RONU-173431 format. One line per 2 residues: number of its first residue (from 0); their letters; for each residue x, y, z of N, C-alpha, C. Coordinates in steps of 0.02 Angstrom, whole numbers. Last residue first. Layout:
REM residues N
NUM	A	X/Y/Z/X/Y/Z/X/Y/Z; ... .
END
This chain:
REM residues 447
446	XX	-1339/829/-243/-1401/800/-269/-1426/745/-224; -1268/983/-209/-1272/914/-187/-1339/885/-210 .
444	XX	-1211/1089/-347/-1261/1068/-299/-1252/996/-275; -1108/1206/-379/-1105/1133/-382/-1150/1104/-328 .
442	XX	-1091/1348/-421/-1155/1316/-403/-1153/1240/-414; -958/1393/-440/-1001/1381/-497/-1064/1341/-481 .
440	XX	-880/1432/-337/-865/1366/-368/-914/1348/-422; -936/1548/-290/-874/1553/-327/-856/1488/-364 .
438	XX	-1046/1496/-219/-1058/1537/-279/-995/1540/-323; -975/1430/-118/-1021/1393/-161/-1034/1432/-226 .
436	XX	-909/1536/-57/-870/1483/-90/-912/1443/-138; -1020/1602/-4/-979/1634/-55/-937/1584/-92 .
434	XX	-1063/1508/90/-1106/1525/33/-1066/1557/-23; -956/1511/180/-973/1449/146/-1016/1462/84 .
432	XX	-966/1642/227/-906/1621/190/-920/1558/149; -1087/1633/293/-1082/1679/237/-1020/1663/194 .
430	XX	-1055/1542/395/-1104/1524/343/-1098/1569/282; -962/1617/468/-942/1552/439/-990/1532/384 .
428	XX	-1038/1726/511/-981/1737/466/-960/1673/431; -1215/1685/505/-1151/1692/538/-1096/1703/487 .
426	XX	-1337/1660/450/-1310/1727/439/-1243/1737/474; -1439/1553/446/-1372/1548/416/-1342/1616/399 .
424	XX	-1602/1631/437/-1557/1577/455/-1490/1585/419; -1659/1792/497/-1649/1743/444/-1600/1689/468 .
422	XX	-1661/1889/589/-1714/1839/594/-1709/1786/539; -1568/1981/554/-1550/1936/609/-1603/1881/620 .
420	XX	-1633/2060/462/-1590/2006/437/-1569/1957/492; -1705/2169/500/-1736/2103/510/-1692/2045/487 .
418	XX	-1636/2279/461/-1637/2264/533/-1667/2196/548; -1662/2300/331/-1604/2258/346/-1600/2241/420 .
416	XX	-1836/2290/294/-1780/2324/327/-1723/2275/339; -1916/2215/209/-1933/2285/221/-1874/2323/250 .
414	XX	-1838/2106/91/-1853/2124/160/-1868/2198/166; -1800/2063/-34/-1865/2097/-29/-1885/2112/44 .
412	XX	-1673/2011/-18/-1684/2058/-73/-1750/2096/-65; -1680/1914/82/-1648/1979/96/-1666/2032/44 .
410	XX	-1730/1803/15/-1774/1841/61/-1746/1910/73; -1617/1755/-47/-1670/1784/-88/-1718/1826/-46 .
408	XX	-1552/1706/63/-1521/1762/27/-1569/1794/-22; -1630/1601/99/-1631/1659/144/-1598/1719/110 .
406	XX	-1605/1499/11/-1656/1548/-8/-1662/1606/40; -1500/1399/-7/-1490/1462/28/-1540/1516/10 .
404	XX	-1443/1290/-83/-1503/1327/-105/-1504/1396/-73; -1334/1219/-32/-1332/1243/-100/-1392/1282/-124 .
402	XX	-1422/1144/93/-1362/1139/54/-1368/1164/-17; -1562/1167/137/-1504/1203/162/-1446/1203/112 .
400	XX	-1707/1187/30/-1661/1151/73/-1601/1193/91; -1848/1303/37/-1795/1266/4/-1750/1232/54 .
398	XX	-1963/1430/11/-1955/1363/40/-1901/1325/2; -2052/1575/33/-1986/1550/16/-1976/1482/51 .
396	XX	-2195/1660/-24/-2169/1602/14/-2100/1583/-12; -2269/1815/-14/-2216/1777/-47/-2191/1722/0 .
394	XX	-2407/1912/-53/-2380/1864/-5/-2330/1820/-42; -2434/2090/-84/-2422/2020/-105/-2398/1978/-46 .
392	XX	-2450/2224/-61/-2490/2178/-21/-2483/2105/-44; -2400/2274/-224/-2417/2293/-156/-2463/2241/-125 .
390	XX	-2302/2153/-316/-2356/2203/-310/-2371/2217/-237; -2153/2108/-397/-2190/2113/-335/-2242/2170/-337 .
388	XX	-2066/2093/-498/-2136/2077/-513/-2182/2090/-453; -1941/2128/-443/-1966/2162/-503/-2041/2152/-514 .
386	XX	-1925/2040/-336/-1929/2111/-323/-1959/2149/-382; -1911/1920/-406/-1970/1930/-365/-1980/2005/-351 .
384	XX	-1785/1944/-462/-1843/1938/-506/-1908/1948/-466; -1707/1947/-347/-1710/2007/-388/-1771/2004/-435 .
382	XX	-1721/1815/-302/-1746/1870/-262/-1754/1934/-302; -1654/1749/-406/-1725/1736/-395/-1756/1792/-354 .
380	XX	-1525/1798/-387/-1560/1812/-449/-1635/1802/-442; -1504/1740/-262/-1503/1813/-267/-1538/1835/-332 .
378	XX	-1503/1604/-285/-1558/1633/-245/-1561/1709/-251; -1465/1548/-450/-1444/1585/-391/-1504/1611/-352 .
376	XX	-1530/1489/-555/-1478/1451/-521/-1462/1483/-454; -1708/1488/-587/-1644/1522/-578/-1594/1476/-544 .
374	XX	-1859/1496/-682/-1809/1457/-646/-1742/1494/-644; -2032/1535/-678/-1964/1555/-696/-1915/1516/-653 .
372	XX	-2201/1514/-727/-2141/1486/-696/-2078/1520/-723; -2371/1509/-701/-2317/1551/-727/-2253/1532/-691 .
370	XX	-2460/1353/-725/-2426/1402/-681/-2377/1445/-722; -2521/1252/-796/-2543/1320/-807/-2511/1372/-763 .
368	XX	-2472/1126/-797/-2534/1136/-759/-2559/1208/-763; -2355/1143/-866/-2409/1105/-898/-2476/1115/-862 .
366	XX	-2283/1207/-764/-2301/1244/-825/-2359/1209/-861; -2266/1101/-675/-2304/1160/-654/-2326/1201/-714 .
364	XX	-2183/1020/-752/-2250/996/-735/-2294/1055/-714; -2066/1100/-763/-2104/1078/-822/-2175/1056/-807 .
362	XX	-2029/1125/-620/-2049/1178/-667/-2088/1153/-727; -1991/1000/-564/-2050/1037/-540/-2075/1085/-593 .
360	XX	-1879/952/-640/-1937/909/-626/-2000/946/-603; -1779/1047/-667/-1787/989/-711/-1853/954/-702 .
358	XX	-1791/1142/-565/-1793/1163/-636/-1809/1104/-681; -1775/1063/-452/-1839/1097/-463/-1846/1120/-535 .
356	XX	-1641/1022/-476/-1695/973/-469/-1764/1005/-481; -1560/1138/-482/-1568/1095/-541/-1626/1046/-536 .
354	XX	-1622/1296/-414/-1588/1232/-409/-1604/1186/-468; -1772/1371/-386/-1700/1381/-377/-1668/1313/-368 .
352	XX	-1919/1441/-462/-1880/1384/-438/-1806/1402/-435; -2071/1519/-435/-2000/1532/-449/-1961/1472/-421 .
350	XX	-2230/1542/-491/-2186/1493/-460/-2115/1508/-483; -2360/1662/-465/-2296/1644/-494/-2265/1586/-455 .
348	XX	-2484/1652/-405/-2477/1693/-465/-2414/1675/-503; -2573/1511/-341/-2514/1554/-343/-2512/1592/-409 .
346	XX	-2688/1439/-352/-2664/1455/-285/-2603/1498/-282; -2711/1408/-481/-2763/1447/-447/-2741/1468/-377 .
344	XX	-2604/1328/-514/-2606/1396/-541/-2660/1439/-510; -2522/1229/-401/-2589/1247/-424/-2590/1318/-450 .
342	XX	-2419/1091/-378/-2421/1162/-394/-2488/1180/-428; -2417/957/-370/-2453/992/-316/-2459/1067/-331 .
340	XX	-2336/918/-473/-2407/903/-479/-2448/941/-427; -2214/956/-415/-2239/991/-474/-2313/980/-484 .
338	XX	-2206/859/-317/-2213/929/-296/-2238/971/-355; -2187/749/-399/-2248/753/-358/-2259/824/-334 .
336	XX	-2059/781/-447/-2116/778/-493/-2182/783/-456; -1987/765/-329/-1992/832/-359/-2048/835/-410 .
334	XX	-2001/628/-312/-2028/673/-261/-2034/744/-288; -1935/578/-426/-2006/565/-416/-2037/613/-366 .
332	XX	-1803/624/-404/-1840/645/-464/-1915/636/-453; -1771/560/-278/-1772/633/-286/-1814/655/-346 .
330	XX	-1752/430/-246/-1822/452/-251/-1828/526/-268; -1619/407/-228/-1648/384/-292/-1721/408/-301 .
328	XX	-1600/546/-118/-1573/487/-151/-1607/471/-217; -1633/658/-49/-1688/611/-64/-1664/550/-102 .
326	XX	-1554/770/-18/-1547/708/21/-1606/660/11; -1656/920/-46/-1596/879/-48/-1604/814/-10 .
324	XX	-1759/1002/-148/-1762/962/-88/-1704/912/-91; -1732/1166/-218/-1725/1094/-219/-1735/1064/-150 .
322	XX	-1854/1298/-184/-1788/1271/-199/-1787/1195/-196; -1974/1413/-233/-1962/1345/-209/-1893/1321/-232 .
320	XX	-2075/1539/-202/-2005/1530/-221/-1983/1463/-190; -2230/1591/-251/-2195/1537/-217/-2125/1532/-245 .
318	XX	-2340/1725/-226/-2280/1701/-260/-2247/1646/-218; -2489/1802/-256/-2456/1752/-214/-2400/1720/-254 .
316	XX	-2591/1942/-252/-2534/1912/-284/-2499/1864/-235; -2701/1961/-170/-2709/1974/-242/-2651/1946/-282 .
314	XX	-2747/1837/-49/-2705/1893/-70/-2711/1900/-146; -2782/1730/75/-2818/1774/29/-2773/1834/13 .
312	XX	-2711/1568/92/-2710/1640/109/-2744/1680/55; -2704/1441/44/-2760/1457/89/-2764/1531/107 .
310	XX	-2586/1434/-28/-2650/1429/-64/-2708/1454/-21; -2493/1437/78/-2497/1493/31/-2564/1492/-6 .
308	XX	-2520/1310/133/-2530/1371/173/-2537/1432/128; -2478/1230/29/-2549/1231/47/-2566/1292/89 .
306	XX	-2340/1254/34/-2379/1277/-23/-2453/1280/-7; -2311/1191/156/-2299/1262/149/-2339/1290/90 .
304	XX	-2343/1059/125/-2379/1093/179/-2371/1169/173; -2250/1032/25/-2321/1033/8/-2362/1068/62 .
302	XX	-2132/1041/104/-2143/1085/46/-2217/1089/27; -2145/942/202/-2140/1012/222/-2155/1059/164 .
300	XX	-2148/825/121/-2204/843/165/-2203/916/184; -2020/834/52/-2084/831/17/-2144/851/61 .
298	XX	-1920/965/128/-1933/894/115/-2001/891/81; -1798/1086/179/-1858/1066/143/-1860/991/134 .
296	XX	-1749/1222/290/-1737/1160/255/-1801/1141/218; -1766/1363/312/-1718/1323/351/-1699/1259/314 .
294	XX	-1858/1444/251/-1797/1429/214/-1749/1383/251; -1982/1508/255/-1977/1438/273/-1914/1408/242 .
292	XX	-2058/1653/277/-1989/1628/273/-1987/1557/300; -2167/1741/195/-2168/1681/236/-2100/1647/227 .
290	XX	-2191/1915/190/-2147/1859/175/-2161/1801/222; -2297/2036/121/-2286/1989/176/-2243/1931/151 .
288	XX	-2282/2212/77/-2291/2141/63/-2276/2098/124; -2263/2349/76/-2321/2322/111/-2334/2248/98 .
286	XX	-2141/2369/10/-2203/2391/-21/-2265/2357/10; -2048/2226/67/-2052/2293/38/-2123/2306/12 .
284	XX	-2109/2127/207/-2074/2138/144/-2082/2209/120; -2094/2059/368/-2119/2115/327/-2076/2121/264 .
282	XX	-2124/1883/399/-2082/1943/400/-2114/1997/356; -2161/1737/484/-2190/1793/446/-2147/1855/455 .
280	XX	-2094/1578/464/-2089/1640/502/-2113/1698/458; -2078/1443/434/-2144/1475/428/-2147/1539/469 .
278	XX	-1930/1450/487/-1981/1398/488/-2050/1430/492; -1834/1547/504/-1829/1503/446/-1881/1449/442 .
276	XX	-1846/1548/679/-1816/1578/619/-1810/1527/562; -2003/1485/735/-1930/1485/739/-1902/1515/675 .
274	XX	-2151/1566/791/-2114/1531/739/-2039/1537/752; -2203/1548/964/-2189/1587/904/-2149/1545/854 .
272	XX	-2309/1538/1103/-2271/1501/1052/-2263/1544/990; -2393/1600/1191/-2325/1626/1186/-2283/1591/1132 .
270	XX	-2509/1529/1193/-2513/1596/1166/-2444/1627/1157; -2467/1416/1262/-2481/1411/1191/-2483/1479/1158 .
268	XX	-2459/1470/1394/-2400/1448/1359/-2410/1443/1284; -2594/1495/1423/-2546/1550/1423/-2483/1531/1384 .
266	XX	-2644/1363/1414/-2671/1415/1370/-2622/1474/1366; -2571/1302/1518/-2564/1279/1449/-2587/1332/1400 .
264	XX	-2616/1373/1630/-2545/1374/1612/-2535/1353/1539; -2753/1339/1627/-2732/1409/1621/-2659/1414/1600 .
262	XX	-2749/1198/1645/-2775/1227/1583/-2754/1300/1573; -2588/1158/1723/-2659/1173/1725/-2683/1199/1658 .
260	XX	-2471/1022/1700/-2488/1093/1699/-2564/1102/1697; -2431/884/1699/-2469/912/1755/-2483/986/1755 .
258	XX	-2378/815/1596/-2333/831/1651/-2366/872/1706; -2485/808/1509/-2459/746/1537/-2412/758/1596 .
256	XX	-2494/944/1474/-2549/911/1510/-2523/848/1545; -2374/959/1404/-2387/998/1464/-2442/967/1506 .
254	XX	-2395/876/1294/-2340/861/1342/-2353/897/1408; -2501/947/1235/-2511/879/1258/-2457/859/1308 .
252	XX	-2441/1069/1200/-2496/1068/1248/-2506/999/1277; -2349/1021/1106/-2326/1055/1167/-2379/1055/1220 .
250	XX	-2435/973/1009/-2389/927/1042/-2365/957/1107; -2490/1096/971/-2533/1046/1003/-2491/994/1040 .
248	XX	-2377/1152/910/-2407/1184/969/-2451/1135/1007; -2356/1064/802/-2305/1070/855/-2333/1102/918 .
246	XX	-2484/1088/733/-2467/1024/764/-2412/1028/816; -2493/1211/672/-2532/1200/733/-2507/1138/770 .
244	XX	-2425/1200/555/-2390/1233/611/-2429/1227/676; -2514/1146/467/-2461/1102/491/-2421/1133/548 .
242	XX	-2592/1257/439/-2620/1203/480/-2566/1158/507; -2520/1416/448/-2519/1350/418/-2547/1297/464 .
240	XX	-2435/1516/571/-2475/1510/510/-2467/1440/481; -2458/1568/743/-2420/1536/690/-2464/1535/628 .
238	XX	-2503/1589/882/-2480/1641/837/-2431/1612/785; -2643/1531/945/-2580/1504/922/-2555/1550/867 .
236	XX	-2741/1561/1093/-2720/1579/1025/-2654/1544/1010; -2880/1485/1182/-2813/1513/1177/-2800/1535/1105 .
234	XX	-2988/1399/1293/-2980/1448/1241/-2909/1476/1241; -2996/1226/1321/-2974/1291/1347/-2960/1338/1289 .
232	XX	-3133/1106/1338/-3076/1137/1304/-3056/1202/1337; -3172/1000/1481/-3189/1055/1435/-3127/1082/1401 .
230	XX	-3113/893/1546/-3185/890/1530/-3205/942/1479; -2955/823/1498/-2996/878/1524/-3069/870/1503 .
228	XX	-2885/725/1434/-2884/724/1507/-2931/776/1538; -2886/752/1301/-2928/696/1323/-2932/693/1399 .
226	XX	-2899/923/1259/-2859/870/1287/-2904/814/1314; -2900/1055/1147/-2939/1000/1174/-2891/945/1197 .
224	XX	-2899/1227/1136/-2857/1168/1141/-2897/1114/1178; -2982/1336/1024/-2979/1303/1088/-2938/1239/1084 .
222	XX	-2945/1494/945/-2983/1433/952/-2975/1402/1020; -2857/1581/817/-2896/1584/879/-2937/1520/884 .
220	XX	-2697/1592/740/-2760/1556/750/-2792/1572/818; -2620/1746/687/-2624/1674/690/-2694/1648/703 .
218	XX	-2598/1881/666/-2606/1857/736/-2615/1783/742; -2581/1903/529/-2538/1937/577/-2540/1906/647 .
216	XX	-2677/1827/463/-2607/1819/445/-2560/1850/497; -2798/1748/565/-2775/1809/532/-2700/1803/521 .
214	XX	-2938/1643/595/-2868/1650/578/-2856/1718/547; -3047/1551/709/-3031/1605/663/-2957/1609/650 .
212	XX	-3063/1432/775/-3122/1475/768/-3110/1532/718; -3006/1268/774/-2994/1336/749/-3061/1373/743 .
210	XX	-2959/1163/899/-3017/1181/859/-3010/1255/839; -2829/1049/914/-2847/1120/919/-2905/1134/872 .
208	XX	-2800/901/1015/-2805/938/953/-2827/1010/967; -2774/740/1067/-2756/810/1083/-2758/848/1018 .
206	XX	-2824/633/998/-2844/641/1068/-2826/710/1096; -2887/661/832/-2832/654/879/-2856/667/950 .
204	XX	-2997/695/758/-2985/624/769/-2930/612/820; -2997/830/733/-3034/807/792/-3024/733/806 .
202	XX	-2831/888/687/-2899/865/672/-2931/834/733; -2701/912/712/-2743/971/700/-2814/952/681 .
200	XX	-2635/811/849/-2639/834/780/-2683/896/774; -2592/659/938/-2605/731/935/-2608/751/861 .
198	XX	-2620/511/1036/-2612/545/973/-2626/620/980; -2527/399/1145/-2581/447/1131/-2568/481/1065 .
196	XX	-2483/248/1226/-2477/291/1167/-2539/335/1161; -2429/133/1307/-2449/200/1331/-2439/251/1276 .
194	XX	-2377/19/1249/-2450/24/1256/-2474/92/1278; -2254/8/1126/-2271/42/1189/-2347/48/1196 .
192	XX	-2226/-35/1002/-2244/-86/1051/-2264/-57/1118; -2239/10/838/-2243/37/906/-2267/-18/953 .
190	XX	-2250/-41/713/-2182/-31/737/-2181/-3/808; -2383/-42/682/-2353/-106/699/-2282/-99/726 .
188	XX	-2413/83/636/-2427/68/707/-2394/3/729; -2406/113/505/-2343/104/540/-2352/89/615 .
186	XX	-2531/137/459/-2501/73/440/-2436/60/477; -2565/267/490/-2583/214/537/-2553/147/522 .
184	XX	-2439/386/454/-2490/339/430/-2502/284/481; -2418/538/520/-2392/470/526/-2447/421/508 .
182	XX	-2478/661/519/-2420/651/476/-2385/584/486; -2587/658/607/-2595/688/541/-2539/668/493 .
180	XX	-2545/608/729/-2591/568/689/-2597/594/617; -2400/600/807/-2437/648/764/-2480/608/715 .
178	XX	-2398/526/966/-2390/516/894/-2431/568/856; -2313/511/1114/-2363/551/1079/-2349/548/1004 .
176	XX	-2283/391/1241/-2268/418/1174/-2328/455/1147; -2195/351/1393/-2256/369/1357/-2236/395/1288 .
174	XX	-2067/300/1417/-2122/281/1461/-2189/294/1427; -1968/236/1280/-1994/290/1321/-2053/266/1362 .
172	XX	-1932/147/1184/-1888/151/1243/-1907/210/1289; -2027/156/1086/-2022/92/1121/-1970/92/1177 .
170	XX	-2021/278/1024/-2083/260/1060/-2072/200/1106; -1904/278/953/-1905/313/1018/-1967/295/1059 .
168	XX	-1938/218/833/-1899/179/882/-1901/211/951; -1995/296/739/-2039/270/791/-2003/229/843 .
166	XX	-1888/322/653/-1917/377/692/-1961/352/749; -1861/189/602/-1810/230/635/-1843/283/680 .
164	XX	-1979/145/545/-1948/105/599/-1899/148/638; -1994/246/446/-2043/237/499/-2014/199/558 .
162	XX	-1882/223/364/-1890/287/398/-1938/280/457; -1914/96/317/-1855/104/360/-1857/170/397 .
160	XX	-2025/131/241/-2034/86/298/-1974/90/345; -1971/204/138/-2009/240/189/-2022/197/250 .
158	XX	-1802/153/99/-1875/146/95/-1908/186/150; -1667/216/110/-1690/173/56/-1765/170/47 .
156	XX	-1584/282/200/-1639/240/225/-1666/194/171; -1489/349/120/-1467/304/173/-1522/256/195 .
154	XX	-1558/423/30/-1498/390/5/-1470/340/56; -1655/485/103/-1673/421/71/-1613/386/40 .
152	XX	-1675/588/198/-1610/552/193/-1618/485/157; -1849/561/195/-1793/599/221/-1729/556/214 .
150	XX	-2025/552/180/-1960/542/148/-1907/589/175; -2097/534/347/-2100/559/278/-2031/548/247 .
148	XX	-2179/543/490/-2142/493/451/-2151/513/378; -2171/655/631/-2191/638/563/-2150/578/538 .
146	XX	-2149/668/772/-2183/721/734/-2208/700/665; -2163/597/924/-2143/580/856/-2183/624/808 .
144	XX	-2104/615/1083/-2150/646/1035/-2123/630/965; -2096/528/1235/-2068/536/1168/-2122/566/1123 .
142	XX	-2070/552/1407/-2116/560/1350/-2075/564/1286; -1965/510/1485/-2033/507/1513/-2084/511/1458 .
140	XX	-1832/409/1414/-1873/470/1419/-1941/458/1453; -1694/352/1445/-1760/321/1459/-1810/378/1469 .
138	XX	-1538/328/1362/-1594/372/1381/-1656/330/1395; -1445/240/1317/-1425/282/1373/-1480/331/1395 .
136	XX	-1505/165/1220/-1456/131/1261/-1433/174/1320; -1585/245/1143/-1617/207/1195/-1569/168/1239 .
134	XX	-1503/289/1043/-1517/335/1099/-1549/299/1157; -1513/186/951/-1453/190/994/-1465/236/1054 .
132	XX	-1630/218/884/-1630/160/929/-1570/162/976; -1579/324/807/-1630/336/858/-1631/279/908 .
130	XX	-1485/255/726/-1464/310/770/-1515/324/825; -1530/156/637/-1503/136/702/-1486/193/749 .
128	XX	-1494/217/476/-1530/169/516/-1493/154/582; -1464/395/466/-1451/325/446/-1484/278/497 .
126	XX	-1488/514/518/-1480/513/446/-1459/444/422; -1577/588/650/-1552/527/620/-1545/536/545 .
124	XX	-1595/670/811/-1593/667/739/-1567/601/714; -1694/713/941/-1647/661/920/-1650/656/844 .
122	XX	-1713/850/1054/-1729/817/991/-1674/766/975; -1766/872/1220/-1712/858/1175/-1736/825/1111 .
120	XX	-1792/952/1369/-1825/936/1306/-1769/929/1253; -1801/922/1540/-1755/931/1483/-1793/909/1420 .
118	XX	-1864/995/1687/-1877/957/1626/-1824/974/1574; -1807/1063/1792/-1857/1013/1807/-1870/967/1748 .
116	XX	-1637/1113/1833/-1696/1111/1789/-1744/1057/1814; -1528/1098/1909/-1548/1167/1896/-1608/1171/1851 .
114	XX	-1488/984/2037/-1521/994/1972/-1543/1067/1966; -1330/1008/2120/-1403/1001/2122/-1434/1017/2054 .
112	XX	-1182/929/2045/-1220/987/2071/-1294/971/2077; -1134/814/1982/-1128/821/2055/-1172/876/2083 .
110	XX	-1160/832/1845/-1186/773/1880/-1187/784/1955; -1090/949/1820/-1162/948/1809/-1193/889/1846 .
108	XX	-958/907/1842/-989/956/1887/-1065/955/1881; -945/822/1733/-939/795/1801/-970/842/1852 .
106	XX	-955/914/1629/-1006/861/1636/-1005/832/1705; -838/987/1649/-903/1021/1654/-959/970/1664 .
104	XX	-746/886/1622/-747/917/1689/-814/953/1700; -775/864/1488/-787/811/1536/-788/838/1608 .
102	XX	-734/987/1433/-804/966/1428/-820/913/1480; -597/978/1457/-635/1031/1490/-710/1016/1488 .
100	XX	-569/873/1372/-558/863/1444/-596/917/1484; -594/936/1250/-640/883/1273/-630/867/1347 .
98	XX	-486/1023/1245/-555/1050/1243/-604/998/1270; -378/934/1243/-386/980/1300/-457/1008/1303 .
96	XX	-390/875/1118/-402/835/1178/-414/880/1238; -471/931/979/-422/952/1030/-437/916/1095 .
94	XX	-562/916/882/-508/867/884/-455/884/936; -652/1019/887/-678/952/901/-623/900/905 .
92	XX	-650/1173/951/-604/1126/918/-624/1055/936; -759/1225/1021/-741/1253/956/-696/1205/916 .
90	XX	-874/1106/1096/-812/1145/1095/-796/1170/1025; -1046/1130/1126/-996/1094/1086/-932/1136/1084 .
88	XX	-1100/1169/1293/-1091/1186/1223/-1038/1142/1190; -1211/1085/1398/-1142/1103/1385/-1133/1115/1310 .
86	XX	-1326/1022/1450/-1321/1095/1449/-1250/1120/1440; -1351/890/1443/-1313/912/1501/-1307/989/1504 .
84	XX	-1416/888/1320/-1451/864/1379/-1417/889/1443; -1313/932/1237/-1372/974/1246/-1411/953/1308 .
82	XX	-1225/823/1246/-1203/889/1269/-1263/934/1282; -1298/718/1189/-1281/715/1260/-1260/784/1287 .
80	XX	-1309/780/1053/-1367/763/1095/-1349/757/1169; -1183/792/994/-1215/852/1021/-1276/837/1064 .
78	XX	-1152/659/953/-1109/696/1000/-1146/753/1033; -1256/621/869/-1233/574/921/-1189/608/973 .
76	XX	-1361/770/851/-1317/717/827/-1294/673/885; -1435/882/883/-1469/817/884/-1427/760/857 .
74	XX	-1461/1036/896/-1411/993/928/-1441/923/934; -1517/1147/819/-1533/1076/808/-1475/1032/831 .
72	XX	-1541/1273/949/-1520/1249/884/-1538/1176/875; -1581/1285/1081/-1625/1313/1029/-1603/1294/958 .
70	XX	-1586/1157/1196/-1542/1195/1153/-1583/1220/1094; -1666/1166/1356/-1663/1142/1287/-1614/1185/1249 .
68	XX	-1735/1150/1514/-1673/1156/1476/-1684/1128/1406; -1844/1236/1625/-1835/1194/1566/-1766/1206/1535 .
66	XX	-1941/1234/1765/-1876/1256/1741/-1857/1208/1684; -2120/1250/1741/-2059/1214/1756/-1997/1253/1735 .
64	XX	-2231/1320/1700/-2234/1288/1765/-2170/1253/1786; -2207/1382/1581/-2258/1412/1624/-2260/1380/1693 .
62	XX	-2121/1303/1510/-2091/1356/1551/-2142/1392/1594; -2199/1225/1428/-2178/1197/1493/-2149/1249/1539 .
60	XX	-2208/1310/1316/-2267/1296/1357/-2247/1271/1426; -2073/1311/1270/-2109/1373/1284/-2168/1361/1330 .
58	XX	-2043/1175/1249/-2007/1213/1300/-2043/1277/1319; -2131/1151/1142/-2139/1114/1206/-2104/1153/1262 .
56	XX	-2075/1236/1046/-2144/1246/1068/-2156/1212/1135; -1951/1175/1030/-1954/1243/1059/-2024/1259/1082 .
54	XX	-1991/1050/976/-1952/1054/1037/-1958/1122/1070; -2054/1090/857/-2092/1056/910/-2056/1061/976 .
52	XX	-1945/1145/787/-2005/1185/801/-2045/1155/858; -1862/1031/779/-1840/1090/816/-1899/1135/834 .
50	XX	-1944/938/704/-1918/922/771/-1901/985/811; -2000/945/575/-2031/981/630/-2003/970/699 .
48	XX	-1988/780/501/-1988/853/497/-2016/882/562; -1973/649/549/-1943/668/485/-1939/744/476 .
46	XX	-1931/625/724/-1976/633/668/-1941/659/606; -1929/657/904/-1902/629/843/-1952/641/786 .
44	XX	-1893/719/1060/-1932/732/999/-1895/701/940; -1912/683/1235/-1873/681/1173/-1920/690/1114 .
42	XX	-1903/739/1398/-1948/735/1340/-1904/734/1277; -1874/696/1563/-1844/701/1496/-1898/691/1443 .
40	XX	-1868/767/1727/-1905/734/1673/-1869/745/1606; -1786/738/1876/-1784/778/1814/-1817/737/1758 .
38	XX	-1781/649/1979/-1842/691/1974/-1843/733/1910; -1657/588/1982/-1714/550/1955/-1777/591/1947 .
36	XX	-1509/623/1972/-1565/670/1975/-1628/636/1946; -1423/516/1960/-1413/562/2017/-1472/608/2026 .
34	XX	-1471/462/1843/-1470/420/1903/-1463/463/1965; -1448/567/1756/-1518/549/1771/-1522/502/1831 .
32	XX	-1305/567/1760/-1345/627/1777/-1416/607/1797; -1265/443/1714/-1251/461/1784/-1294/520/1806 .
30	XX	-1306/457/1580/-1337/406/1623/-1325/420/1697; -1219/561/1543/-1292/571/1541/-1327/520/1585 .
28	XX	-1094/500/1556/-1111/556/1600/-1186/569/1601; -1107/406/1453/-1098/383/1522/-1115/438/1571 .
26	XX	-1110/490/1343/-1170/450/1359/-1166/424/1431; -978/537/1347/-1033/583/1357/-1097/546/1376 .
24	XX	-908/416/1319/-897/452/1383/-955/499/1398; -953/386/1191/-966/339/1246/-958/373/1313 .
22	XX	-904/500/1119/-975/484/1122/-991/439/1182; -764/488/1137/-800/549/1159/-874/533/1169 .
20	XX	-741/365/1074/-725/373/1146/-762/433/1174; -779/398/944/-815/346/980/-803/352/1055 .
18	XX	-682/492/909/-752/512/912/-793/461/952; -569/408/912/-573/466/957/-646/489/965 .
16	XX	-600/318/809/-593/294/878/-599/351/928; -600/407/701/-660/369/717/-658/345/789 .
14	XX	-465/450/705/-520/499/712/-585/463/733; -398/330/680/-388/365/744/-444/414/757 .
12	XX	-439/304/550/-457/257/604/-451/291/672; -379/411/485/-452/405/484/-476/359/540 .
10	XX	-244/381/504/-272/442/535/-348/438/538; -235/264/428/-222/261/499/-252/322/535 .
8	XX	-263/316/301/-307/266/330/-298/262/405; -152/401/285/-220/429/283/-269/381/316 .
6	XX	-48/308/287/-52/359/340/-122/389/344; -80/239/169/-79/204/233/-86/253/291 .
4	XX	-63/338/74/-129/310/83/-134/273/150; 75/357/86/29/412/99/-41/387/113 .
2	XX	125/230/49/137/255/116/88/312/134; 24/112/-38/60/176/-39/65/205/31 .
0	X	43/-60/0/0/0/0/44/62/0 .
END
């Protein structure tokens, strides 16, 4: 074997071993923490979409009666999950032994000190088979919330059945489980062995749901939260948009009920739930327009839900700026074609696409259905085109994946004020440098 290749292989093995040691050590500290603090409740959130939004909604409502710890970012990997549970930040240098020794000292202190929280809310991510199930080797949650089963990371999962088994694995190592009835097909119930299961959603068929009495784009939904544990519903508001955005709030209310909050506390907490940056977040646009910023990421379920929200809004001009959905593997072409079929000329004035997949598969079908369509390689070019065609009081939806799409840069072009740029995703210096490199390299998209 070539000496250089041998050294590379040896270094790769060392890195894998080092990461494994870090992970095992952190998981050991987590187990010690819950053994030392048995009164601290743990709520975990899994699912194909909506984990971070649901996690933050749960934390918002639970804060009405408990001290809550959660990480507002998507700390959900094998390394960052234990750190988030312990309330310790990921070190700047991941390969520096001294940095990790400092982390272990902080973890040891966290275990020894009196508990500073009553409830920990943690999302568990997965991009390959077995990651969620592995969490069950060091976690025994009081409640698991499963948000959705939908196509995700299909280059690794292969089939939707594998996705279902993965995301629902948390149900079987938790004391109780809450299942989103709207976004998880009943056919997957066979993968749940936990008898203590309840359902939530935005329809009356769910045991926990929300009855909508009215909606306004600025103030969200008015209505009542219904819980199977209560004799009467409780009136409240949910300041979000889109029927699919109601579900994270309902999940939060359901968790709060199960952990003992009163109807008044739940109603107050639900009224405080707000959209997370880049996730159906309503922003002010130029010339009295409204922006729906859903640029954090995209998937088939999330994209169709966002489009349906746009269709349901009453406005004289409605523009959808849709970027590629990444990490769909061999199903990518079919899923983008399905999104094209979902495009409705009666529900939008313009469809703007960004990325090769939407241009190749969404745009042609949308045109055949009668939509006005323009396709661009750059989000900035797409934003400039939207700015040119924008009419007063229009509503513009931006929806796309993270890698190589970066529709938040298109949002900037039509923002009412640069003061709102802090409400956009991926605005750090590191992210801006990464985007510039992507543009400089000629838009080489991950497919």
